[in-house]
C-alpha positions as a Python dict, from the first residue, in 0.01 Angstrom:
ca = {
    (1, 'M'): (0, 0, 0),
    (2, 'A'): (103, 349, -25),
    (3, 'D'): (433, 436, 130),
    (4, 'I'): (517, 785, 245),
    (5, 'I'): (765, 951, 14),
    (6, 'K'): (977, 1252, 121),
    (7, 'L'): (1051, 1460, -191),
    (8, 'D'): (1299, 1753, -216),
    (9, 'G'): (1016, 2014, -255),
    (10, 'A'): (936, 1957, 122),
    (11, 'R'): (1265, 2133, 236),
    (12, 'R'): (1233, 2401, 476),
    (13, 'R'): (1307, 2724, 296),
    (14, 'D'): (1175, 3001, 546),
    (15, 'F'): (1042, 3051, 887),
    (16, 'D'): (678, 3066, 772),
    (17, 'R'): (676, 2725, 624),
    (18, 'E'): (857, 2578, 913),
    (19, 'T'): (591, 2728, 1146),
    (20, 'V'): (329, 2570, 941),
    (21, 'E'): (485, 2237, 935),
    (22, 'Q'): (544, 2229, 1293),
    (23, 'A'): (200, 2342, 1383),
    (24, 'Y'): (34, 2057, 1182),
    (25, 'D'): (293, 1811, 1330),
    (26, 'R'): (147, 1904, 1667),
    (27, 'W'): (-205, 1875, 1532),
    (28, 'A'): (-174, 1548, 1393),
    (29, 'P'): (-258, 1337, 1727),
    (30, 'V'): (-577, 1515, 1771),
    (31, 'Y'): (-675, 1639, 1423),
    (32, 'D'): (-941, 1402, 1365),
    (33, 'L'): (-1116, 1442, 1702),
    (34, 'V'): (-1099, 1824, 1681),
    (35, 'F'): (-1165, 1879, 1317),
    (36, 'G'): (-1333, 1584, 1192),
    (37, 'G'): (-1678, 1675, 1292),
    (38, 'V'): (-1653, 2037, 1260),
    (39, 'F'): (-1544, 2031, 876),
    (40, 'S'): (-1763, 1710, 774),
    (41, 'K'): (-2031, 1878, 575),
    (42, 'G'): (-1784, 2095, 377),
    (43, 'R'): (-1573, 1790, 321),
    (44, 'K'): (-1857, 1587, 202),
    (45, 'A'): (-1962, 1863, -44),
    (46, 'A'): (-1605, 1881, -190),
    (47, 'I'): (-1553, 1503, -226),
    (48, 'S'): (-1915, 1466, -393),
    (49, 'A'): (-1813, 1717, -647),
    (50, 'T'): (-1471, 1536, -711),
    (51, 'N'): (-1666, 1203, -733),
    (52, 'R'): (-1888, 1344, -995),
    (53, 'I'): (-1578, 1428, -1223),
    (54, 'G'): (-1370, 1114, -1174),
    (55, 'G'): (-1025, 1024, -1299),
    (56, 'R'): (-698, 1102, -1122),
    (57, 'V'): (-710, 1306, -803),
    (58, 'L'): (-443, 1509, -627),
    (59, 'E'): (-523, 1599, -274),
    (60, 'V'): (-295, 1850, -142),
    (61, 'G'): (-292, 1884, 243),
    (62, 'V'): (-438, 1545, 265),
    (63, 'G'): (-347, 1537, 643),
    (64, 'T'): (-447, 1221, 842),
    (65, 'G'): (-636, 1106, 535),
    (66, 'I'): (-971, 1158, 692),
    (67, 'S'): (-1115, 1226, 335),
    (68, 'L'): (-971, 924, 157),
    (69, 'P'): (-1222, 673, 242),
    (70, 'Q'): (-1500, 884, 107),
    (71, 'Y'): (-1378, 886, -257),
    (72, 'A'): (-1534, 672, -509),
    (73, 'P'): (-1348, 346, -550),
    (74, 'H'): (-1282, 412, -920),
    (75, 'L'): (-1101, 732, -855),
    (76, 'R'): (-710, 729, -834),
    (77, 'I'): (-585, 936, -526),
    (78, 'F'): (-249, 1083, -461),
    (79, 'G'): (-211, 1274, -126),
    (80, 'T'): (47, 1532, -29),
    (81, 'D'): (107, 1724, 280),
    (82, 'I'): (397, 1939, 455),
    (83, 'S'): (354, 1718, 775),
    (84, 'E'): (509, 1393, 786),
    (85, 'A'): (340, 1329, 1119),
    (86, 'M'): (-5, 1392, 943),
    (87, 'L'): (90, 1154, 655),
    (88, 'K'): (199, 867, 900),
    (89, 'K'): (-170, 858, 1026),
    (90, 'A'): (-288, 875, 675),
    (91, 'K'): (-84, 572, 577),
    (92, 'K'): (-234, 375, 865),
    (93, 'R'): (-564, 463, 761),
    (94, 'V'): (-501, 359, 392),
    (95, 'D'): (-353, 25, 509),
    (96, 'G'): (-612, -43, 768),
    (97, 'L'): (-899, 20, 534),
    (98, 'G'): (-739, -143, 242),
    (99, 'L'): (-792, 159, 13),
    (100, 'R'): (-647, 38, -313),
    (101, 'N'): (-731, 346, -496),
    (102, 'V'): (-471, 548, -318),
    (103, 'E'): (-166, 555, -545),
    (104, 'G'): (69, 712, -295),
    (105, 'L'): (146, 974, -19),
    (106, 'A'): (431, 1219, -18),
    (107, 'V'): (559, 1487, 186),
    (108, 'M'): (545, 1781, -38),
    (109, 'D'): (540, 2180, -61),
    (110, 'A'): (213, 2287, -205),
    (111, 'E'): (408, 2579, -352),
    (112, 'K'): (626, 2342, -533),
    (113, 'L'): (443, 2037, -643),
    (114, 'E'): (654, 1762, -796),
    (115, 'F'): (439, 1651, -1073),
    (116, 'P'): (463, 1728, -1448),
    (117, 'D'): (207, 1975, -1598),
    (118, 'D'): (-152, 1833, -1667),
    (119, 'S'): (-127, 1546, -1447),
    (120, 'F'): (-468, 1525, -1259),
    (121, 'D'): (-839, 1555, -1355),
    (122, 'V'): (-910, 1697, -1002),
    (123, 'V'): (-690, 1891, -750),
    (124, 'M'): (-851, 1912, -411),
    (125, 'A'): (-720, 2153, -142),
    (126, 'Q'): (-918, 2148, 178),
    (127, 'Y'): (-836, 2425, 423),
    (128, 'V'): (-496, 2463, 259),
    (129, 'V'): (-481, 2793, 83),
    (130, 'T'): (-485, 3013, 392),
    (131, 'A'): (-232, 2809, 556),
    (132, 'V'): (54, 2830, 313),
    (133, 'P'): (312, 3134, 307),
    (134, 'N'): (250, 3223, -73),
    (135, 'P'): (-111, 3141, -154),
    (136, 'E'): (-105, 3257, -504),
    (137, 'K'): (203, 3073, -585),
    (138, 'A'): (18, 2750, -453),
    (139, 'L'): (-287, 2834, -652),
    (140, 'D'): (-62, 2855, -959),
    (141, 'E'): (83, 2515, -889),
    (142, 'F'): (-248, 2360, -841),
    (143, 'A'): (-346, 2508, -1192),
    (144, 'R'): (-32, 2368, -1356),
    (145, 'V'): (-81, 2035, -1265),
    (146, 'L'): (-453, 2014, -1359),
    (147, 'R'): (-549, 1885, -1683),
    (148, 'P'): (-759, 2097, -1938),
    (149, 'G'): (-1118, 2036, -1848),
    (150, 'G'): (-1036, 1935, -1493),
    (151, 'E'): (-1139, 2126, -1169),
    (152, 'L'): (-945, 2275, -886),
    (153, 'I'): (-1174, 2227, -589),
    (154, 'I'): (-1090, 2418, -267),
    (155, 'L'): (-1261, 2462, 62),
    (156, 'T'): (-1129, 2783, 224),
    (157, 'R'): (-1181, 3055, 475),
    (158, 'V'): (-1308, 3366, 301),
    (159, 'S'): (-1247, 3671, 533),
    (160, 'A'): (-1443, 3994, 512),
    (161, 'D'): (-1332, 4297, 290),
    (162, 'A'): (-1456, 4544, 561),
    (163, 'G'): (-1660, 4616, 846),
    (164, 'M'): (-1658, 4472, 1197),
    (165, 'R'): (-1593, 4112, 1103),
    (166, 'R'): (-1282, 4219, 937),
    (167, 'F'): (-1179, 4417, 1230),
    (168, 'I'): (-1224, 4118, 1474),
    (169, 'E'): (-1041, 3899, 1223),
    (170, 'Q'): (-746, 4128, 1214),
    (171, 'R'): (-719, 4128, 1585),
    (172, 'L'): (-733, 3731, 1601),
    (173, 'Q'): (-461, 3709, 1353),
    (174, 'P'): (-152, 3718, 1599),
    (175, 'V'): (-328, 3448, 1801),
    (176, 'V'): (-399, 3201, 1541),
    (177, 'R'): (-122, 3233, 1319),
    (178, 'P'): (121, 3005, 1525),
    (179, 'L'): (-142, 2744, 1511),
    (180, 'G'): (-104, 2736, 1129),
    (181, 'F'): (-425, 2954, 1056),
    (182, 'R'): (-502, 3295, 917),
    (183, 'T'): (-805, 3499, 971),
    (184, 'A'): (-774, 3834, 787),
    (185, 'E'): (-587, 3795, 476),
    (186, 'F'): (-819, 3604, 246),
    (187, 'A'): (-1121, 3825, 134),
    (188, 'W'): (-1280, 3705, -190),
    (189, 'S'): (-1120, 3995, -359),
    (190, 'R'): (-784, 3821, -342),
    (191, 'Y'): (-913, 3509, -501),
    (192, 'A'): (-1068, 3702, -771),
    (193, 'Q'): (-766, 3899, -840),
    (194, 'W'): (-571, 3551, -871),
    (195, 'L'): (-839, 3436, -1120),
    (196, 'A'): (-815, 3736, -1324),
    (197, 'G'): (-445, 3683, -1378),
    (198, 'A'): (-457, 3291, -1412),
    (199, 'R'): (-444, 3210, -1776),
    (200, 'G'): (-708, 2938, -1878),
    (201, 'M'): (-884, 2923, -1534),
    (202, 'E'): (-1258, 3008, -1477),
    (203, 'L'): (-1492, 3005, -1181),
    (204, 'A'): (-1740, 2715, -1202),
    (205, 'E'): (-1890, 2749, -843),
    (206, 'R'): (-1866, 2928, -512),
    (207, 'R'): (-2102, 2862, -224),
    (208, 'L'): (-2107, 2873, 145),
    (209, 'V'): (-2046, 2581, 363),
    (210, 'P'): (-2085, 2511, 734),
    (211, 'P'): (-1955, 2590, 995),
    (212, 'L'): (-2117, 2935, 1041),
    (213, 'G'): (-2090, 3034, 677),
    (214, 'H'): (-1726, 3154, 723),
    (215, 'F'): (-1601, 2897, 473),
    (216, 'S'): (-1664, 2847, 100),
    (217, 'L'): (-1664, 2558, -138),
    (218, 'V'): (-1477, 2709, -470),
    (219, 'R'): (-1466, 2542, -800),
    (220, 'F'): (-1226, 2658, -1050),
    (221, 'R'): (-1227, 2496, -1404),
    (222, 'K'): (-919, 2461, -1634),
    (223, 'T'): (-1043, 2548, -1992),
    (224, 'A'): (-905, 2387, -2302),
    (225, 'R'): (-765, 2727, -2396),
    (226, 'A'): (-482, 2681, -2128),
    (227, 'A'): (-342, 2380, -2303),
    (228, 'A'): (-311, 2589, -2633),
    (229, 'A'): (-177, 2902, -2470),
}
């Protein structure tokens, strides 16, 4: 069954990345207990969309592999994460459940995916974009490895552009950042700006998901024009 591969792209290159890696290593023992139920509805919606598309799937930030049993058995799944501790739990899950459709698990940097262009029909990233040091670079990588006609599916925190909620989010940022989270840096305008500059990508869907409507399921589609550009 799938082994954990440690690739060069996972090397620490700055303090922020090291902070994220250490934060998720600390979360690994209790991640399923703390976040399994909280994010279950959003996870179900994202995986349902993935199962409809089919083909080969890359889950970036696969964590403890909590999503892996929910994918349709005809899909082929590859999971990556920056945290080796998380991936050790994912491997136990894959082996224990006999998930034969999981091609592999690898320690890998979301901003430097070690796959060729156009490798996957779906790239799934659950609660990842707001945790990486350079979100736009990660989104560019997700788009790069996606095949024309495929979809980038993300579950993400969308912060307020203005008002009291933005004020509160900004005040909370110093508290949650050491935990690997960000609260105030990802208003929808930032995603829209990335999309405007992303060649061959279009918005397919954006909708709120639980808990509390602070998170969104977003689907971006890679058009055939991207292959010819």
